[in-house]
SEDO-487944 format. One record per atom (N, C-alpha, C): atom name; x, y, z; residue number from 1; residue in one letter. Coordinates in nm, 2 decimals. Atoms other than C-alpha are relative to their C-alpha. Example, Ala and Ser with C-alpha at 12.3 -4.5 7.8 and 13.67 -1.06 7.14 Angstrom:
# residues 2
@atom: N, xx: 0.09, yy: -0.12, zz: 0.00, seq: 1, type: A
@atom: CA, xx: 1.23, yy: -0.45, zz: 0.78, seq: 1, type: A
@atom: C, xx: 0.09, yy: 0.12, zz: 0.00, seq: 1, type: A
@atom: N, xx: -0.09, yy: -0.11, zz: 0.00, seq: 2, type: S
@atom: CA, xx: 1.37, yy: -0.11, zz: 0.71, seq: 2, type: S
@atom: C, xx: -0.08, yy: 0.11, zz: 0.08, seq: 2, type: S
//
This chain:
# residues 97
@atom: N, xx: 0.06, yy: 0.09, zz: -0.09, seq: 1, type: M
@atom: CA, xx: 12.37, yy: 9.45, zz: 9.37, seq: 1, type: M
@atom: C, xx: -0.13, yy: 0.06, zz: 0.06, seq: 1, type: M
@atom: N, xx: 0.12, yy: -0.05, zz: -0.05, seq: 2, type: S
@atom: CA, xx: 12.01, yy: 9.48, zz: 9.48, seq: 2, type: S
@atom: C, xx: 0.00, yy: 0.01, zz: 0.15, seq: 2, type: S
@atom: N, xx: 0.01, yy: -0.02, zz: -0.15, seq: 3, type: T
@atom: CA, xx: 11.92, yy: 9.60, zz: 9.83, seq: 3, type: T
@atom: C, xx: -0.05, yy: -0.12, zz: 0.07, seq: 3, type: T
@atom: N, xx: 0.05, yy: 0.13, zz: -0.06, seq: 4, type: G
@atom: CA, xx: 11.74, yy: 9.27, zz: 9.90, seq: 4, type: G
@atom: C, xx: 0.12, yy: -0.09, zz: 0.02, seq: 4, type: G
@atom: N, xx: -0.12, yy: 0.10, zz: -0.02, seq: 5, type: K
@atom: CA, xx: 12.06, yy: 9.07, zz: 9.84, seq: 5, type: K
@atom: C, xx: 0.09, yy: 0.05, zz: 0.10, seq: 5, type: K
@atom: N, xx: -0.09, yy: -0.06, zz: -0.10, seq: 6, type: V
@atom: CA, xx: 12.27, yy: 9.31, zz: 10.05, seq: 6, type: V
@atom: C, xx: -0.06, yy: -0.03, zz: 0.14, seq: 6, type: V
@atom: N, xx: 0.07, yy: 0.02, zz: -0.13, seq: 7, type: L
@atom: CA, xx: 12.01, yy: 9.29, zz: 10.34, seq: 7, type: L
@atom: C, xx: 0.01, yy: -0.15, zz: 0.03, seq: 7, type: L
@atom: N, xx: -0.01, yy: 0.14, zz: -0.03, seq: 8, type: L
@atom: CA, xx: 12.00, yy: 8.91, zz: 10.31, seq: 8, type: L
@atom: C, xx: 0.14, yy: -0.04, zz: 0.04, seq: 8, type: L
@atom: N, xx: -0.14, yy: 0.03, zz: -0.04, seq: 9, type: G
@atom: CA, xx: 12.38, yy: 8.89, zz: 10.32, seq: 9, type: G
@atom: C, xx: 0.03, yy: 0.05, zz: 0.14, seq: 9, type: G
@atom: N, xx: -0.02, yy: -0.06, zz: -0.14, seq: 10, type: V
@atom: CA, xx: 12.39, yy: 9.12, zz: 10.63, seq: 10, type: V
@atom: C, xx: -0.06, yy: -0.09, zz: 0.10, seq: 10, type: V
@atom: N, xx: 0.07, yy: 0.08, zz: -0.09, seq: 11, type: L
@atom: CA, xx: 12.13, yy: 8.91, zz: 10.80, seq: 11, type: L
@atom: C, xx: 0.07, yy: -0.14, zz: 0.02, seq: 11, type: L
@atom: N, xx: -0.07, yy: 0.12, zz: -0.01, seq: 12, type: A
@atom: CA, xx: 12.31, yy: 8.59, zz: 10.72, seq: 12, type: A
@atom: C, xx: 0.13, yy: 0.01, zz: 0.08, seq: 12, type: A
@atom: N, xx: -0.13, yy: -0.03, zz: -0.07, seq: 13, type: G
@atom: CA, xx: 12.64, yy: 8.74, zz: 10.85, seq: 13, type: G
@atom: C, xx: -0.03, yy: 0.01, zz: 0.15, seq: 13, type: G
@atom: N, xx: 0.04, yy: -0.02, zz: -0.14, seq: 14, type: V
@atom: CA, xx: 12.47, yy: 8.85, zz: 11.17, seq: 14, type: V
@atom: C, xx: -0.03, yy: -0.14, zz: 0.07, seq: 14, type: V
@atom: N, xx: 0.04, yy: 0.13, zz: -0.05, seq: 15, type: A
@atom: CA, xx: 12.32, yy: 8.50, zz: 11.22, seq: 15, type: A
@atom: C, xx: 0.12, yy: -0.09, zz: 0.02, seq: 15, type: A
@atom: N, xx: -0.12, yy: 0.08, zz: -0.01, seq: 16, type: A
@atom: CA, xx: 12.65, yy: 8.33, zz: 11.15, seq: 16, type: A
@atom: C, xx: 0.09, yy: 0.04, zz: 0.12, seq: 16, type: A
@atom: N, xx: -0.08, yy: -0.06, zz: -0.11, seq: 17, type: G
@atom: CA, xx: 12.83, yy: 8.56, zz: 11.39, seq: 17, type: G
@atom: C, xx: -0.06, yy: -0.04, zz: 0.14, seq: 17, type: G
@atom: N, xx: 0.06, yy: 0.03, zz: -0.13, seq: 18, type: A
@atom: CA, xx: 12.58, yy: 8.50, zz: 11.67, seq: 18, type: A
@atom: C, xx: 0.01, yy: -0.15, zz: 0.03, seq: 18, type: A
@atom: N, xx: -0.01, yy: 0.14, zz: -0.02, seq: 19, type: L
@atom: CA, xx: 12.59, yy: 8.13, zz: 11.62, seq: 19, type: L
@atom: C, xx: 0.14, yy: -0.04, zz: 0.04, seq: 19, type: L
@atom: N, xx: -0.14, yy: 0.03, zz: -0.04, seq: 20, type: L
@atom: CA, xx: 12.97, yy: 8.12, zz: 11.63, seq: 20, type: L
@atom: C, xx: 0.03, yy: 0.05, zz: 0.14, seq: 20, type: L
@atom: N, xx: -0.02, yy: -0.05, zz: -0.14, seq: 21, type: G
@atom: CA, xx: 12.97, yy: 8.34, zz: 11.94, seq: 21, type: G
@atom: C, xx: -0.06, yy: -0.09, zz: 0.10, seq: 21, type: G
@atom: N, xx: 0.07, yy: 0.10, zz: -0.09, seq: 22, type: I
@atom: CA, xx: 12.73, yy: 8.10, zz: 12.11, seq: 22, type: I
@atom: C, xx: 0.08, yy: -0.13, zz: 0.01, seq: 22, type: I
@atom: N, xx: -0.08, yy: 0.13, zz: 0.00, seq: 23, type: L
@atom: CA, xx: 12.93, yy: 7.79, zz: 12.01, seq: 23, type: L
@atom: C, xx: 0.13, yy: 0.01, zz: 0.06, seq: 23, type: L
@atom: N, xx: -0.13, yy: -0.01, zz: -0.06, seq: 24, type: L
@atom: CA, xx: 13.26, yy: 7.93, zz: 12.12, seq: 24, type: L
@atom: C, xx: -0.01, yy: 0.06, zz: 0.15, seq: 24, type: L
@atom: N, xx: 0.02, yy: -0.05, zz: -0.14, seq: 25, type: A
@atom: CA, xx: 13.12, yy: 8.06, zz: 12.46, seq: 25, type: A
@atom: C, xx: 0.04, yy: -0.11, zz: 0.09, seq: 25, type: A
@atom: N, xx: -0.04, yy: 0.10, zz: -0.10, seq: 26, type: P
@atom: CA, xx: 13.26, yy: 7.89, zz: 12.77, seq: 26, type: P
@atom: C, xx: -0.11, yy: -0.06, zz: 0.08, seq: 26, type: P
@atom: N, xx: 0.11, yy: 0.05, zz: -0.08, seq: 27, type: D
@atom: CA, xx: 12.92, yy: 7.76, zz: 12.88, seq: 27, type: D
@atom: C, xx: -0.01, yy: -0.15, zz: -0.02, seq: 27, type: D
@atom: N, xx: 0.03, yy: 0.14, zz: 0.02, seq: 28, type: K
@atom: CA, xx: 12.80, yy: 7.40, zz: 12.93, seq: 28, type: K
@atom: C, xx: -0.08, yy: -0.02, zz: -0.13, seq: 28, type: K
@atom: N, xx: 0.07, yy: 0.04, zz: 0.12, seq: 29, type: G
@atom: CA, xx: 12.66, yy: 7.22, zz: 12.63, seq: 29, type: G
@atom: C, xx: -0.15, yy: 0.02, zz: 0.01, seq: 29, type: G
@atom: N, xx: 0.14, yy: -0.01, zz: -0.01, seq: 30, type: S
@atom: CA, xx: 12.31, yy: 7.22, zz: 12.76, seq: 30, type: S
@atom: C, xx: -0.04, yy: 0.15, zz: 0.01, seq: 30, type: S
@atom: N, xx: 0.03, yy: -0.14, zz: -0.01, seq: 31, type: K
@atom: CA, xx: 12.32, yy: 7.59, zz: 12.84, seq: 31, type: K
@atom: C, xx: 0.02, yy: 0.07, zz: -0.14, seq: 31, type: K
@atom: N, xx: -0.03, yy: -0.05, zz: 0.14, seq: 32, type: T
@atom: CA, xx: 12.47, yy: 7.66, zz: 12.49, seq: 32, type: T
@atom: C, xx: -0.12, yy: -0.04, zz: -0.09, seq: 32, type: T
@atom: N, xx: 0.11, yy: 0.04, zz: 0.09, seq: 33, type: R
@atom: CA, xx: 12.19, yy: 7.46, zz: 12.32, seq: 33, type: R
@atom: C, xx: -0.12, yy: 0.08, zz: 0.03, seq: 33, type: R
@atom: N, xx: 0.11, yy: -0.08, zz: -0.04, seq: 34, type: K
@atom: CA, xx: 11.93, yy: 7.65, zz: 12.52, seq: 34, type: K
@atom: C, xx: 0.01, yy: 0.14, zz: -0.06, seq: 34, type: K
@atom: N, xx: -0.02, yy: -0.13, zz: 0.06, seq: 35, type: K
@atom: CA, xx: 12.08, yy: 7.98, zz: 12.41, seq: 35, type: K
@atom: C, xx: -0.02, yy: 0.00, zz: -0.15, seq: 35, type: K
@atom: N, xx: 0.03, yy: 0.01, zz: 0.14, seq: 36, type: M
@atom: CA, xx: 12.08, yy: 7.86, zz: 12.05, seq: 36, type: M
@atom: C, xx: -0.14, yy: -0.01, zz: -0.03, seq: 36, type: M
@atom: N, xx: 0.14, yy: 0.01, zz: 0.03, seq: 37, type: T
@atom: CA, xx: 11.72, yy: 7.76, zz: 12.07, seq: 37, type: T
@atom: C, xx: -0.07, yy: 0.13, zz: 0.02, seq: 37, type: T
@atom: N, xx: 0.06, yy: -0.13, zz: -0.02, seq: 38, type: N
@atom: CA, xx: 11.63, yy: 8.09, zz: 12.22, seq: 38, type: N
@atom: C, xx: 0.03, yy: 0.10, zz: -0.11, seq: 38, type: N
@atom: N, xx: -0.03, yy: -0.09, zz: 0.11, seq: 39, type: K
@atom: CA, xx: 11.81, yy: 8.28, zz: 11.95, seq: 39, type: K
@atom: C, xx: -0.07, yy: -0.04, zz: -0.12, seq: 39, type: K
@atom: N, xx: 0.08, yy: 0.04, zz: 0.12, seq: 40, type: A
@atom: CA, xx: 11.65, yy: 8.07, zz: 11.68, seq: 40, type: A
@atom: C, xx: -0.14, yy: 0.04, zz: 0.01, seq: 40, type: A
@atom: N, xx: 0.14, yy: -0.04, zz: -0.02, seq: 41, type: D
@atom: CA, xx: 11.31, yy: 8.14, zz: 11.83, seq: 41, type: D
@atom: C, xx: -0.01, yy: 0.15, zz: -0.02, seq: 41, type: D
@atom: N, xx: 0.01, yy: -0.14, zz: 0.02, seq: 42, type: E
@atom: CA, xx: 11.39, yy: 8.51, zz: 11.84, seq: 42, type: E
@atom: C, xx: 0.01, yy: 0.04, zz: -0.15, seq: 42, type: E
@atom: N, xx: -0.01, yy: -0.03, zz: 0.15, seq: 43, type: Y
@atom: CA, xx: 11.50, yy: 8.51, zz: 11.47, seq: 43, type: Y
@atom: C, xx: -0.13, yy: -0.05, zz: -0.07, seq: 43, type: Y
@atom: N, xx: 0.12, yy: 0.04, zz: 0.06, seq: 44, type: A
@atom: CA, xx: 11.19, yy: 8.31, zz: 11.38, seq: 44, type: A
@atom: C, xx: -0.11, yy: 0.10, zz: 0.02, seq: 44, type: A
@atom: N, xx: 0.10, yy: -0.10, zz: -0.03, seq: 45, type: D
@atom: CA, xx: 10.97, yy: 8.56, zz: 11.56, seq: 45, type: D
@atom: C, xx: 0.02, yy: 0.13, zz: -0.08, seq: 45, type: D
@atom: N, xx: -0.03, yy: -0.12, zz: 0.08, seq: 46, type: E
@atom: CA, xx: 11.15, yy: 8.85, zz: 11.39, seq: 46, type: E
@atom: C, xx: -0.04, yy: -0.02, zz: -0.15, seq: 46, type: E
@atom: N, xx: 0.03, yy: 0.03, zz: 0.14, seq: 47, type: L
@atom: CA, xx: 11.11, yy: 8.68, zz: 11.05, seq: 47, type: L
@atom: C, xx: -0.15, yy: 0.00, zz: -0.02, seq: 47, type: L
@atom: N, xx: 0.15, yy: 0.00, zz: 0.01, seq: 48, type: K
@atom: CA, xx: 10.74, yy: 8.62, zz: 11.11, seq: 48, type: K
@atom: C, xx: -0.05, yy: 0.14, zz: 0.00, seq: 48, type: K
@atom: N, xx: 0.05, yy: -0.14, zz: 0.00, seq: 49, type: E
@atom: CA, xx: 10.69, yy: 8.98, zz: 11.20, seq: 49, type: E
@atom: C, xx: 0.03, yy: 0.08, zz: -0.13, seq: 49, type: E
@atom: N, xx: -0.04, yy: -0.07, zz: 0.13, seq: 50, type: K
@atom: CA, xx: 10.88, yy: 9.11, zz: 10.89, seq: 50, type: K
@atom: C, xx: -0.09, yy: -0.06, zz: -0.11, seq: 50, type: K
@atom: N, xx: 0.09, yy: 0.05, zz: 0.11, seq: 51, type: F
@atom: CA, xx: 10.68, yy: 8.87, zz: 10.67, seq: 51, type: F
@atom: C, xx: -0.14, yy: 0.05, zz: 0.01, seq: 51, type: F
@atom: N, xx: 0.14, yy: -0.06, zz: -0.01, seq: 52, type: N
@atom: CA, xx: 10.35, yy: 8.99, zz: 10.82, seq: 52, type: N
@atom: C, xx: 0.00, yy: 0.14, zz: -0.04, seq: 52, type: N
@atom: N, xx: -0.01, yy: -0.14, zz: 0.04, seq: 53, type: D
@atom: CA, xx: 10.46, yy: 9.35, zz: 10.77, seq: 53, type: D
@atom: C, xx: 0.00, yy: 0.01, zz: -0.15, seq: 53, type: D
@atom: N, xx: -0.01, yy: 0.00, zz: 0.15, seq: 54, type: F
@atom: CA, xx: 10.55, yy: 9.27, zz: 10.41, seq: 54, type: F
@atom: C, xx: -0.13, yy: -0.04, zz: -0.06, seq: 54, type: F
@atom: N, xx: 0.13, yy: 0.04, zz: 0.05, seq: 55, type: R
@atom: CA, xx: 10.22, yy: 9.09, zz: 10.35, seq: 55, type: R
@atom: C, xx: -0.10, yy: 0.11, zz: 0.02, seq: 55, type: R
@atom: N, xx: 0.09, yy: -0.11, zz: -0.02, seq: 56, type: E
@atom: CA, xx: 10.03, yy: 9.38, zz: 10.50, seq: 56, type: E
@atom: C, xx: 0.02, yy: 0.11, zz: -0.10, seq: 56, type: E
@atom: N, xx: -0.03, yy: -0.11, zz: 0.10, seq: 57, type: T
@atom: CA, xx: 10.21, yy: 9.63, zz: 10.28, seq: 57, type: T
@atom: C, xx: -0.05, yy: -0.04, zz: -0.14, seq: 57, type: T
@atom: N, xx: 0.05, yy: 0.04, zz: 0.13, seq: 58, type: I
@atom: CA, xx: 10.14, yy: 9.42, zz: 9.97, seq: 58, type: I
@atom: C, xx: -0.15, yy: 0.00, zz: -0.01, seq: 58, type: I
@atom: N, xx: 0.14, yy: 0.00, zz: 0.00, seq: 59, type: T
@atom: CA, xx: 9.78, yy: 9.38, zz: 10.07, seq: 59, type: T
@atom: C, xx: -0.06, yy: 0.14, zz: -0.01, seq: 59, type: T
@atom: N, xx: 0.04, yy: -0.14, zz: 0.01, seq: 60, type: D
@atom: CA, xx: 9.74, yy: 9.75, zz: 10.12, seq: 60, type: D
@atom: C, xx: 0.02, yy: 0.06, zz: -0.14, seq: 60, type: D
@atom: N, xx: -0.03, yy: -0.05, zz: 0.14, seq: 61, type: K
@atom: CA, xx: 9.90, yy: 9.82, zz: 9.78, seq: 61, type: K
@atom: C, xx: -0.10, yy: -0.06, zz: -0.10, seq: 61, type: K
@atom: N, xx: 0.09, yy: 0.07, zz: 0.09, seq: 62, type: F
@atom: CA, xx: 9.68, yy: 9.56, zz: 9.61, seq: 62, type: F
@atom: C, xx: -0.14, yy: 0.07, zz: 0.02, seq: 62, type: F
@atom: N, xx: 0.14, yy: -0.06, zz: -0.02, seq: 63, type: E
@atom: CA, xx: 9.36, yy: 9.71, zz: 9.77, seq: 63, type: E
@atom: C, xx: 0.00, yy: 0.14, zz: -0.06, seq: 63, type: E
@atom: N, xx: 0.00, yy: -0.13, zz: 0.06, seq: 64, type: S
@atom: CA, xx: 9.47, yy: 10.06, zz: 9.66, seq: 64, type: S
@atom: C, xx: -0.01, yy: -0.01, zz: -0.15, seq: 64, type: S
@atom: N, xx: 0.01, yy: 0.02, zz: 0.14, seq: 65, type: A
@atom: CA, xx: 9.53, yy: 9.94, zz: 9.31, seq: 65, type: A
@atom: C, xx: -0.14, yy: -0.04, zz: -0.05, seq: 65, type: A
@atom: N, xx: 0.13, yy: 0.05, zz: 0.03, seq: 66, type: K
@atom: CA, xx: 9.20, yy: 9.76, zz: 9.31, seq: 66, type: K
@atom: C, xx: -0.10, yy: 0.12, zz: 0.01, seq: 66, type: K
@atom: N, xx: 0.09, yy: -0.11, zz: -0.01, seq: 67, type: D
@atom: CA, xx: 9.02, yy: 10.07, zz: 9.43, seq: 67, type: D
@atom: C, xx: 0.01, yy: 0.10, zz: -0.12, seq: 67, type: D
@atom: N, xx: -0.03, yy: -0.09, zz: 0.11, seq: 68, type: T
@atom: CA, xx: 9.19, yy: 10.28, zz: 9.16, seq: 68, type: T
@atom: C, xx: -0.06, yy: -0.06, zz: -0.13, seq: 68, type: T
@atom: N, xx: 0.05, yy: 0.07, zz: 0.11, seq: 69, type: A
@atom: CA, xx: 9.09, yy: 10.02, zz: 8.90, seq: 69, type: A
@atom: C, xx: -0.16, yy: 0.01, zz: 0.00, seq: 69, type: A
@atom: N, xx: 0.14, yy: -0.01, zz: -0.02, seq: 70, type: D
@atom: CA, xx: 8.73, yy: 10.02, zz: 9.03, seq: 70, type: D
@atom: C, xx: -0.05, yy: 0.14, zz: -0.04, seq: 70, type: D
@atom: N, xx: 0.03, yy: -0.14, zz: 0.04, seq: 71, type: D
@atom: CA, xx: 8.72, yy: 10.40, zz: 9.00, seq: 71, type: D
@atom: C, xx: 0.01, yy: 0.03, zz: -0.15, seq: 71, type: D
@atom: N, xx: -0.01, yy: -0.02, zz: 0.14, seq: 72, type: L
@atom: CA, xx: 8.85, yy: 10.40, zz: 8.65, seq: 72, type: L
@atom: C, xx: -0.10, yy: -0.08, zz: -0.08, seq: 72, type: L
@atom: N, xx: 0.11, yy: 0.08, zz: 0.07, seq: 73, type: T
@atom: CA, xx: 8.60, yy: 10.13, zz: 8.55, seq: 73, type: T
@atom: C, xx: -0.13, yy: 0.08, zz: 0.01, seq: 73, type: T
@atom: N, xx: 0.12, yy: -0.07, zz: -0.02, seq: 74, type: A
@atom: CA, xx: 8.32, yy: 10.33, zz: 8.69, seq: 74, type: A
@atom: C, xx: -0.01, yy: 0.13, zz: -0.09, seq: 74, type: A
@atom: N, xx: -0.01, yy: -0.12, zz: 0.09, seq: 75, type: K
@atom: CA, xx: 8.44, yy: 10.65, zz: 8.51, seq: 75, type: K
@atom: C, xx: -0.02, yy: -0.04, zz: -0.15, seq: 75, type: K
@atom: N, xx: 0.01, yy: 0.05, zz: 0.14, seq: 76, type: G
@atom: CA, xx: 8.47, yy: 10.45, zz: 8.19, seq: 76, type: G
@atom: C, xx: -0.14, yy: -0.03, zz: -0.04, seq: 76, type: G
@atom: N, xx: 0.14, yy: 0.04, zz: 0.02, seq: 77, type: K
@atom: CA, xx: 8.12, yy: 10.31, zz: 8.22, seq: 77, type: K
@atom: C, xx: -0.09, yy: 0.13, zz: -0.02, seq: 77, type: K
@atom: N, xx: 0.07, yy: -0.13, zz: 0.00, seq: 78, type: S
@atom: CA, xx: 7.99, yy: 10.66, zz: 8.29, seq: 78, type: S
@atom: C, xx: 0.02, yy: 0.07, zz: -0.14, seq: 78, type: S
@atom: N, xx: -0.03, yy: -0.07, zz: 0.13, seq: 79, type: K
@atom: CA, xx: 8.16, yy: 10.80, zz: 7.98, seq: 79, type: K
@atom: C, xx: -0.07, yy: -0.08, zz: -0.12, seq: 79, type: K
@atom: N, xx: 0.06, yy: 0.08, zz: 0.11, seq: 80, type: V
@atom: CA, xx: 8.03, yy: 10.51, zz: 7.76, seq: 80, type: V
@atom: C, xx: -0.15, yy: 0.03, zz: 0.00, seq: 80, type: V
@atom: N, xx: 0.15, yy: -0.03, zz: -0.01, seq: 81, type: E
@atom: CA, xx: 7.67, yy: 10.58, zz: 7.89, seq: 81, type: E
@atom: C, xx: -0.02, yy: 0.14, zz: -0.06, seq: 81, type: E
@atom: N, xx: 0.02, yy: -0.14, zz: 0.05, seq: 82, type: D
@atom: CA, xx: 7.71, yy: 10.95, zz: 7.82, seq: 82, type: D
@atom: C, xx: 0.01, yy: 0.00, zz: -0.16, seq: 82, type: D
@atom: N, xx: -0.02, yy: 0.01, zz: 0.14, seq: 83, type: A
@atom: CA, xx: 7.84, yy: 10.87, zz: 7.47, seq: 83, type: A
@atom: C, xx: -0.12, yy: -0.06, zz: -0.07, seq: 83, type: A
@atom: N, xx: 0.11, yy: 0.06, zz: 0.06, seq: 84, type: K
@atom: CA, xx: 7.55, yy: 10.64, zz: 7.40, seq: 84, type: K
@atom: C, xx: -0.12, yy: 0.10, zz: 0.00, seq: 84, type: K
@atom: N, xx: 0.10, yy: -0.10, zz: 0.00, seq: 85, type: K
@atom: CA, xx: 7.31, yy: 10.91, zz: 7.51, seq: 85, type: K
@atom: C, xx: 0.01, yy: 0.11, zz: -0.11, seq: 85, type: K
@atom: N, xx: -0.03, yy: -0.10, zz: 0.10, seq: 86, type: E
@atom: CA, xx: 7.48, yy: 11.16, zz: 7.28, seq: 86, type: E
@atom: C, xx: -0.03, yy: -0.05, zz: -0.14, seq: 86, type: E
@atom: N, xx: 0.03, yy: 0.06, zz: 0.13, seq: 87, type: V
@atom: CA, xx: 7.46, yy: 10.92, zz: 6.99, seq: 87, type: V
@atom: C, xx: -0.15, yy: -0.01, zz: -0.02, seq: 87, type: V
@atom: N, xx: 0.14, yy: 0.02, zz: 0.01, seq: 88, type: K
@atom: CA, xx: 7.10, yy: 10.84, zz: 7.06, seq: 88, type: K
@atom: C, xx: -0.07, yy: 0.14, zz: -0.03, seq: 88, type: K
@atom: N, xx: 0.06, yy: -0.13, zz: 0.02, seq: 89, type: N
@atom: CA, xx: 7.01, yy: 11.21, zz: 7.08, seq: 89, type: N
@atom: C, xx: 0.03, yy: 0.05, zz: -0.14, seq: 89, type: N
@atom: N, xx: -0.04, yy: -0.05, zz: 0.13, seq: 90, type: A
@atom: CA, xx: 7.20, yy: 11.29, zz: 6.76, seq: 90, type: A
@atom: C, xx: -0.08, yy: -0.08, zz: -0.11, seq: 90, type: A
@atom: N, xx: 0.08, yy: 0.08, zz: 0.09, seq: 91, type: V
@atom: CA, xx: 7.02, yy: 11.00, zz: 6.58, seq: 91, type: V
@atom: C, xx: -0.15, yy: 0.05, zz: 0.00, seq: 91, type: V
@atom: N, xx: 0.14, yy: -0.05, zz: -0.01, seq: 92, type: N
@atom: CA, xx: 6.68, yy: 11.12, zz: 6.71, seq: 92, type: N
@atom: C, xx: -0.02, yy: 0.14, zz: -0.07, seq: 92, type: N
@atom: N, xx: 0.00, yy: -0.14, zz: 0.07, seq: 93, type: E
@atom: CA, xx: 6.76, yy: 11.48, zz: 6.59, seq: 93, type: E
@atom: C, xx: 0.00, yy: -0.02, zz: -0.15, seq: 93, type: E
@atom: N, xx: -0.01, yy: 0.02, zz: 0.15, seq: 94, type: K
@atom: CA, xx: 6.85, yy: 11.35, zz: 6.24, seq: 94, type: K
@atom: C, xx: -0.13, yy: -0.06, zz: -0.05, seq: 94, type: K
@atom: N, xx: 0.12, yy: 0.07, zz: 0.05, seq: 95, type: V
@atom: CA, xx: 6.54, yy: 11.13, zz: 6.22, seq: 95, type: V
@atom: C, xx: -0.12, yy: 0.10, zz: 0.01, seq: 95, type: V
@atom: N, xx: 0.11, yy: -0.09, zz: -0.02, seq: 96, type: S
@atom: CA, xx: 6.31, yy: 11.41, zz: 6.35, seq: 96, type: S
@atom: C, xx: 0.01, yy: 0.11, zz: -0.11, seq: 96, type: S
@atom: N, xx: -0.01, yy: -0.12, zz: 0.09, seq: 97, type: A
@atom: CA, xx: 6.45, yy: 11.67, zz: 6.10, seq: 97, type: A
@atom: C, xx: -0.04, yy: -0.03, zz: -0.14, seq: 97, type: A
//
């Protein structure tokens, strides 16, 4: 089982437990609904924060990969230019000889 599935299962269990705990509490209905709304808001904020962290991580990795690709492209172009010069010099030497 993947770590993501386990984590999702744990989070779902925690959310279900919290919901049941609130529903079975001896408070008035309006107070219970307010608690549920507050908990839902807390979970939504946590989820947004985790999503933003995930997005930032992916963006950083993408930028890093892009920079690496740009460096490799620049090195490749440089090597091609060097090879062209070598071929041109070799051809000029053969023509001159």
